[in-house]
C-alpha positions in Angstrom: 0.0 0.0 0.0 1.3 3.4 -1.0 1.6 6.0 1.8 -0.5 8.4 -0.3 -3.4 6.0 0.0 -3.5 6.2 3.8 -5.9 8.7 5.4 -4.4 12.0 6.5 -4.0 12.4 10.2 -6.4 14.8 11.8 -5.0 18.0 13.2 -2.2 19.1 10.9 1.0 20.8 12.2 -0.4 24.3 11.6 -3.5 23.5 13.7 -1.3 22.3 16.5 1.0 25.3 16.3 -2.1 27.6 16.6 -3.0 26.0 19.9 0.5 26.3 21.4 1.0 28.6 24.4 3.3 31.4 23.3 4.0 32.9 26.7 7.2 30.9 27.4 8.9 32.3 24.3 11.2 35.4 24.4 10.8 38.2 21.9 13.7 36.9 19.9 12.3 33.5 19.8 8.9 34.9 18.6 10.6 36.9 15.9 12.4 33.7 14.7 9.1 31.9 14.8 7.4 34.6 12.7 10.2 34.5 10.1 9.9 30.7 9.9 6.2 30.8 9.5 6.4 33.6 6.8 8.9 31.4 4.9 6.5 28.4 5.2 3.6 30.6 4.0 5.7 31.6 0.9 6.5 27.9 0.3 2.8 26.9 0.5 1.7 29.7 -1.8 4.3 28.7 -4.3 3.2 25.1 -4.2 -0.5 26.2 -4.5 0.4 28.1 -7.6 2.1 25.1 -9.2 -0.8 22.9 -8.2 -3.3 25.3 -9.7 -1.3 25.5 -13.0 -1.1 21.7 -13.1 -4.9 21.4 -12.5 -5.6 24.0 -15.2 -3.4 22.1 -17.7 -5.1 18.8 -16.8 -8.6 20.4 -17.2 -7.6 21.8 -20.6 -6.3 18.5 -21.7 -9.3 16.5 -20.7 -11.9 19.2 -21.6 -14.6 17.8 -23.9 -14.9 19.9 -27.1 -18.3 20.9 -28.2 -19.4 19.5 -31.6 
């Protein structure tokens, strides 16, 4: 069985991060965390754009032409 066939676990990493208590972190640690999260947001947006282009190309390829 391929790992892609397994159900995704509930509660992804971003959801778990959103519930984390931030009070123990220093200002420097929080700034590092913000920079890391901003880099992750950029990575996800880039992947989203690639996925959208791939989907658009697939839709165009398999689109039924009207007679």
